[in-house]
N, CA and C atoms as an extended XYZ file, in Angstrom:
165
Properties=species:S:1:pos:R:3:atomname:S:1:resname:S:1:resid:I:1 pbc="F F F"
N        31.172        2.773       -6.154 N   MET     1
C        29.355        2.552       -6.619 CA  MET     1
C        29.260        4.346       -6.824 C   MET     1
N        29.598        5.185       -8.456 N   ASN     2
C        29.738        6.388       -8.834 CA  ASN     2
C        28.396        6.345       -8.199 C   ASN     2
N        28.360        8.110       -8.683 N   ASP     3
C        26.962        9.025       -8.666 CA  ASP     3
C        25.954        8.571       -9.683 C   ASP     3
N        26.933        8.671      -10.784 N   GLU     4
C        26.012        8.193      -12.425 CA  GLU     4
C        25.486        7.503      -11.831 C   GLU     4
N        25.939        5.879      -11.926 N   THR     5
C        25.189        4.719      -10.992 CA  THR     5
C        23.878        5.442       -9.860 C   THR     5
N        24.513        4.957       -8.777 N   ARG     6
C        24.107        5.201       -8.038 CA  ARG     6
C        22.862        6.068       -8.979 C   ARG     6
N        22.747        6.836       -9.418 N   SER     7
C        21.156        8.535       -9.368 CA  SER     7
C        20.471        6.611      -11.197 C   SER     7
N        20.957        6.251      -11.415 N   ARG     8
C        20.626        5.864      -12.799 CA  ARG     8
C        19.731        4.302      -12.092 C   ARG     8
N        20.382        3.744      -11.136 N   LEU     9
C        19.742        2.978      -10.385 CA  LEU     9
C        18.325        2.740       -9.293 C   LEU     9
N        18.578        4.532       -8.660 N   PHE    10
C        17.248        5.062       -8.355 CA  PHE    10
C        16.791        5.556       -9.506 C   PHE    10
N        16.612        5.756      -10.169 N   ALA    11
C        15.695        6.183      -10.776 CA  ALA    11
C        14.755        4.777      -11.082 C   ALA    11
N        15.752        3.993      -11.969 N   ARG    12
C        14.911        2.631      -12.057 CA  ARG    12
C        14.382        2.118      -10.999 C   ARG    12
N        14.824        1.786       -9.825 N   LEU    13
C        13.762        1.486       -8.476 CA  LEU    13
C        12.643        2.173       -8.247 C   LEU    13
N        12.823        3.698       -8.985 N   ASP    14
C        11.319        4.525       -8.875 CA  ASP    14
C        10.935        4.358       -9.650 C   ASP    14
N        10.671        3.840      -10.728 N   ARG    15
C        10.243        3.520      -11.636 CA  ARG    15
C         9.280        2.597      -11.710 C   ARG    15
N        10.357        1.274      -11.242 N   VAL    16
C         9.479       -0.152      -10.729 CA  VAL    16
C         8.586       -0.048       -9.787 C   VAL    16
N         8.807        0.921       -8.663 N   THR    17
C         8.129        0.383       -7.192 CA  THR    17
C         6.267        1.476       -7.253 C   THR    17
N         6.577        2.242       -8.155 N   ARG    18
C         5.706        3.523       -8.560 CA  ARG    18
C         4.448        2.746       -8.047 C   ARG    18
N         3.912        2.253       -9.223 N   VAL    19
C         2.534        2.079       -9.262 CA  VAL    19
C         2.176        0.806       -8.731 C   VAL    19
N         3.000       -0.217       -7.672 N   PRO    20
C         2.282       -1.285       -6.536 CA  PRO    20
C         2.385       -0.040       -5.619 C   PRO    20
N         3.220        0.682       -5.739 N   LEU    21
C         2.829        1.114       -3.757 CA  LEU    21
C         1.953        2.289       -3.928 C   LEU    21
N         1.161        3.161       -5.326 N   LEU    22
C         0.463        3.780       -5.365 CA  LEU    22
C        -1.486        3.063       -5.316 C   LEU    22
N        -0.789        1.817       -5.298 N   LEU    23
C        -1.289        0.596       -5.401 CA  LEU    23
C        -2.253       -0.007       -4.018 C   LEU    23
N        -1.107       -0.475       -3.411 N   LEU    24
C        -0.671       -0.267       -1.817 CA  LEU    24
C        -1.999       -0.117       -1.286 C   LEU    24
N        -1.365        2.112       -1.030 N   ALA    25
C        -1.500        2.433       -0.754 CA  ALA    25
C        -3.831        2.596       -0.374 C   ALA    25
N        -4.214        2.686       -2.143 N   VAL    26
C        -4.662        3.258       -2.342 CA  VAL    26
C        -5.563        1.538       -1.229 C   VAL    26
N        -5.484        0.613       -1.342 N   VAL    27
C        -6.123       -0.569       -0.750 CA  VAL    27
C        -6.034       -0.212        0.882 C   VAL    27
N        -4.907        0.368        1.055 N   MET    28
C        -4.449        0.531        2.633 CA  MET    28
C        -5.726        1.610        3.262 C   MET    28
N        -5.939        2.452        2.724 N   ILE    29
C        -6.719        3.924        2.375 CA  ILE    29
C        -8.009        3.115        2.652 C   ILE    29
N        -8.915        2.094        1.251 N   SER    30
C        -9.927        1.457        1.618 CA  SER    30
C       -10.029        1.054        2.582 C   SER    30
N        -9.108       -0.330        3.392 N   LEU    31
C        -9.124       -1.113        4.589 CA  LEU    31
C        -9.910       -0.189        5.923 C   LEU    31
N        -8.927        0.368        5.605 N   LEU    32
C        -8.746        1.608        6.603 CA  LEU    32
C        -9.995        2.641        6.352 C   LEU    32
N       -11.180        3.237        5.709 N   THR    33
C       -11.861        3.634        5.847 CA  THR    33
C       -13.170        2.774        5.842 C   THR    33
N       -13.063        1.932        5.155 N   LEU    34
C       -14.598        0.996        4.584 CA  LEU    34
C       -15.259        0.963        5.612 C   LEU    34
N       -14.861        0.670        6.546 N   PRO    35
C       -15.404        0.184        7.921 CA  PRO    35
C       -16.083        0.802        8.737 C   PRO    35
N       -15.267        1.856        8.525 N   GLU    36
C       -16.253        3.448        9.316 CA  GLU    36
C       -17.563        3.940        9.047 C   GLU    36
N       -16.967        4.164        7.183 N   ILE    37
C       -18.452        4.321        6.306 CA  ILE    37
C       -19.882        3.242        6.380 C   ILE    37
N       -19.587        2.463        5.803 N   VAL    38
C       -20.369        1.269        6.176 CA  VAL    38
C       -20.029       -0.139        7.237 C   VAL    38
N       -21.467       -0.066        7.441 N   ASP    39
C       -21.374       -1.223        8.703 CA  ASP    39
C       -21.714       -2.250        7.807 C   ASP    39
N       -20.843       -2.759        8.098 N   LEU    40
C       -20.161       -4.094        8.304 CA  LEU    40
C       -20.467       -5.274        9.475 C   LEU    40
N       -20.185       -6.378        8.869 N   GLU    41
C       -20.531       -8.014        9.932 CA  GLU    41
C       -19.718       -7.694       10.804 C   GLU    41
N       -19.265       -8.126       11.892 N   PRO    42
C       -18.299       -8.262       12.976 CA  PRO    42
C       -16.782       -8.629       11.488 C   PRO    42
N       -16.943       -9.969       11.770 N   GLU    43
C       -16.284      -11.001       10.959 CA  GLU    43
C       -15.455      -10.730        9.767 C   GLU    43
N       -15.816       -9.710        8.814 N   LEU    44
C       -15.925       -8.700        8.291 CA  LEU    44
C       -15.014       -7.486        8.360 C   LEU    44
N       -14.930       -7.052        9.721 N   VAL    45
C       -14.380       -6.024       10.931 CA  VAL    45
C       -12.808       -6.796       10.760 C   VAL    45
N       -12.877       -8.167       11.378 N   LEU    46
C       -11.810       -8.517       11.525 CA  LEU    46
C       -11.198       -8.615       10.706 C   LEU    46
N       -11.446       -9.007        9.409 N   ALA    47
C       -10.822       -9.330        8.423 CA  ALA    47
C        -9.879       -7.840        7.384 C   ALA    47
N       -10.702       -6.576        7.578 N   PHE    48
C       -10.637       -5.941        7.856 CA  PHE    48
C        -9.347       -5.554        8.248 C   PHE    48
N        -9.035       -5.591        9.452 N   ASP    49
C        -8.488       -5.248       10.365 CA  ASP    49
C        -6.854       -5.993       10.597 C   ASP    49
N        -7.416       -6.991       10.197 N   ALA    50
C        -5.600       -8.415        9.918 CA  ALA    50
C        -5.371       -8.327        8.098 C   ALA    50
N        -6.257       -7.904        7.684 N   ALA    51
C        -5.593       -6.860        5.764 CA  ALA    51
C        -4.605       -5.963        6.883 C   ALA    51
N        -5.418       -4.661        7.184 N   SER    52
C        -4.780       -3.341        7.557 CA  SER    52
C        -3.330       -3.613        8.604 C   SER    52
N        -3.107       -4.563        9.076 N   PHE    53
C        -2.338       -4.964        9.354 CA  PHE    53
C        -1.423       -5.832        9.422 C   PHE    53
N        -1.424       -6.953        8.141 N   ALA    54
C        -0.192       -7.459        7.155 CA  ALA    54
C        -0.178       -6.359        6.885 C   ALA    54
N        -0.689       -5.344        5.363 N   ILE    55
C        -0.127       -4.624        4.783 CA  ILE    55
C         1.045       -3.292        5.814 C   ILE    55
C-alpha cells in the first residue's frame, strides 16, 4: 500500500466517522453532566451510569 492510497483511505475514514463521533461525544458529555446539574431519581442516575459505561 503506497502513501497516496493510505492518504485517500485515511481521508475517507475521517470523513465517514467525523459526524458519528461528534454525536457520540455530545451524548457522552450529556450523560456525564446531566446527573450533576439536575436532581434525578436514583433509577435514572443508574441508567445514566450504565449508558455512559456502555459508551
